[in-house]
SEFITI-427341 format. One line per field, with one value per residue (C-alpha): residue in three letters; chain; x, y, z. Coordinates in Angstrom, 1 decimal, always signed. Example, Ala and Ser with C-alpha at 12.3 -4.5 7.8 and 13.67 -1.06 7.14 Angstrom:
! residues 2
code c(ALA_SER)
unit c(A_A)
px c(+12.3_+13.7)
py c(-4.5_-1.1)
pz c(+7.8_+7.1)
This chain:
! residues 125
code c(MET_SER_GLU_PRO_ARG_LYS_CYS_GLN_ALA_ILE_LYS_SER_THR_GLY_GLY_ARG_CYS_GLU_ARG_ILE_VAL_HIS_GLY_ASP_ALA_THR_TYR_CYS_TYR_SER_HIS_ASP_PRO_ALA_ARG_SER_GLU_ALA_ARG_LYS_ARG_ALA_ALA_SER_LYS_ALA_ALA_ARG_ALA_LYS_ASN_SER_SER_ASN_GLU_LEU_VAL_GLU_ILE_LYS_GLN_ARG_LEU_ARG_GLN_LEU_SER_ASP_ASP_VAL_ALA_SER_GLY_LYS_LEU_ALA_THR_ALA_LYS_GLY_SER_VAL_ALA_GLY_GLN_LEU_LEU_GLY_ILE_TYR_ILE_LYS_ALA_ILE_GLU_GLN_GLU_ARG_LYS_ILE_LYS_GLU_THR_GLN_GLU_PHE_GLU_GLU_ARG_LEU_ALA_ALA_LEU_GLU_LYS_ALA_ALA_GLN_GLN_SER_TYR_ARG_SER_VAL_ARG)
unit c(A_A_A_A_A_A_A_A_A_A_A_A_A_A_A_A_A_A_A_A_A_A_A_A_A_A_A_A_A_A_A_A_A_A_A_A_A_A_A_A_A_A_A_A_A_A_A_A_A_A_A_A_A_A_A_A_A_A_A_A_A_A_A_A_A_A_A_A_A_A_A_A_A_A_A_A_A_A_A_A_A_A_A_A_A_A_A_A_A_A_A_A_A_A_A_A_A_A_A_A_A_A_A_A_A_A_A_A_A_A_A_A_A_A_A_A_A_A_A_A_A_A_A_A_A)
px c(+26.8_+25.2_+26.5_+26.5_+23.4_+23.8_+21.8_+18.7_+19.2_+19.3_+21.6_+21.5_+23.0_+20.1_+22.4_+22.3_+24.2_+26.7_+28.2_+27.1_+24.6_+24.8_+22.7_+19.1_+19.4_+18.4_+20.1_+23.9_+24.7_+25.1_+21.6_+19.7_+16.5_+17.0_+20.7_+19.8_+20.6_+24.1_+25.2_+24.0_+26.4_+29.0_+28.6_+28.7_+32.0_+34.0_+32.9_+33.7_+37.0_+37.6_+37.0_+39.3_+41.5_+41.8_+41.5_+45.3_+46.3_+45.0_+46.5_+49.7_+49.8_+49.3_+51.6_+54.4_+52.6_+53.6_+56.6_+57.9_+56.4_+58.2_+61.4_+60.8_+60.1_+56.6_+55.5_+57.1_+58.6_+56.1_+53.0_+54.4_+55.6_+51.9_+49.7_+52.0_+51.4_+47.4_+47.5_+49.8_+46.2_+44.2_+45.8_+46.2_+42.1_+41.3_+43.9_+42.1_+38.5_+39.3_+40.6_+37.1_+35.4_+38.0_+37.0_+33.2_+33.7_+35.3_+32.6_+30.0_+31.9_+32.7_+29.2_+27.5_+30.7_+29.8_+25.7_+26.5_+28.5_+25.7_+23.3_+25.7_+26.2_+22.5_+21.9_+24.0_+23.2)
py c(+29.1_+31.9_+35.4_+37.0_+39.2_+42.7_+45.3_+46.5_+50.0_+53.3_+55.1_+58.9_+59.9_+57.6_+54.6_+50.7_+49.9_+47.6_+45.8_+42.3_+40.7_+37.1_+34.8_+35.8_+39.2_+42.1_+45.0_+45.3_+46.4_+50.1_+50.4_+47.6_+49.5_+46.7_+47.4_+51.4_+51.5_+49.4_+51.6_+55.0_+53.6_+52.6_+56.6_+57.1_+55.5_+56.5_+60.5_+58.9_+57.8_+61.2_+63.2_+60.6_+61.4_+65.3_+64.8_+63.3_+66.7_+68.5_+66.6_+66.8_+71.0_+70.4_+68.8_+70.9_+74.2_+72.5_+71.4_+75.3_+76.6_+74.6_+75.4_+79.0_+78.7_+79.7_+76.8_+74.9_+71.8_+70.1_+71.4_+70.7_+66.8_+66.5_+68.1_+65.6_+62.3_+63.5_+64.0_+60.7_+58.9_+60.7_+59.2_+55.4_+55.7_+56.9_+54.0_+51.7_+52.9_+52.4_+48.9_+48.3_+49.7_+47.7_+44.6_+45.3_+45.9_+43.0_+40.9_+42.5_+41.7_+38.1_+37.5_+39.1_+36.5_+33.3_+34.1_+34.5_+31.8_+29.5_+30.8_+30.0_+26.7_+26.2_+27.2_+25.3_+22.4)
pz c(-62.2_-62.3_-62.2_-58.7_-57.6_-56.7_-54.5_-56.0_-54.4_-55.9_-55.5_-55.6_-58.3_-60.1_-61.0_-59.7_-56.5_-57.4_-55.1_-54.5_-51.5_-50.5_-49.4_-49.8_-49.4_-51.0_-50.0_-49.2_-46.1_-46.4_-48.3_-46.4_-44.0_-41.5_-40.7_-40.9_-36.8_-36.9_-39.9_-37.3_-34.6_-36.6_-37.8_-34.0_-33.6_-36.1_-34.8_-31.0_-32.4_-34.0_-30.9_-28.7_-31.3_-31.1_-27.0_-27.3_-29.4_-26.7_-24.1_-26.2_-26.5_-22.1_-21.6_-23.6_-22.8_-19.1_-19.5_-21.4_-18.1_-16.2_-18.1_-17.3_-14.0_-14.7_-12.9_-9.8_-10.8_-8.2_-9.8_-12.9_-11.9_-10.4_-13.4_-16.1_-14.1_-13.8_-17.7_-18.4_-15.9_-18.5_-21.3_-19.7_-19.1_-22.5_-24.0_-21.8_-23.1_-26.6_-26.1_-24.5_-27.1_-29.9_-27.9_-28.1_-31.7_-32.8_-30.4_-32.9_-35.8_-34.8_-34.0_-37.3_-39.1_-37.4_-37.8_-41.8_-41.8_-40.0_-42.3_-45.7_-44.0_-44.0_-47.7_-48.6_-47.2)
């Protein structure tokens, strides 16, 4: 049995990439020029996920402040209640957006796996 083929890319440190490539690929996912756009999209999604996390931290801070303001009498109970409800709706919208993105990413990954499995099946036959 032959040894697995490795990525042909040279890393920024000057050494060769050690990742194994499959099929007729020359480069791993991280170095494949044809996957440059996919890597950019993945990085962008990661940045957006971080932004969502920051939004939730901000909402928690606002809710805490609302609670403190209502408890201290700075804000009327009715106004605090409405503001809290609106922030709750906002949190639900963020969660729905996250679920949609997660589903889209899952579908993309599944399609890529199915394509790779089909190509692998063809190469074996």
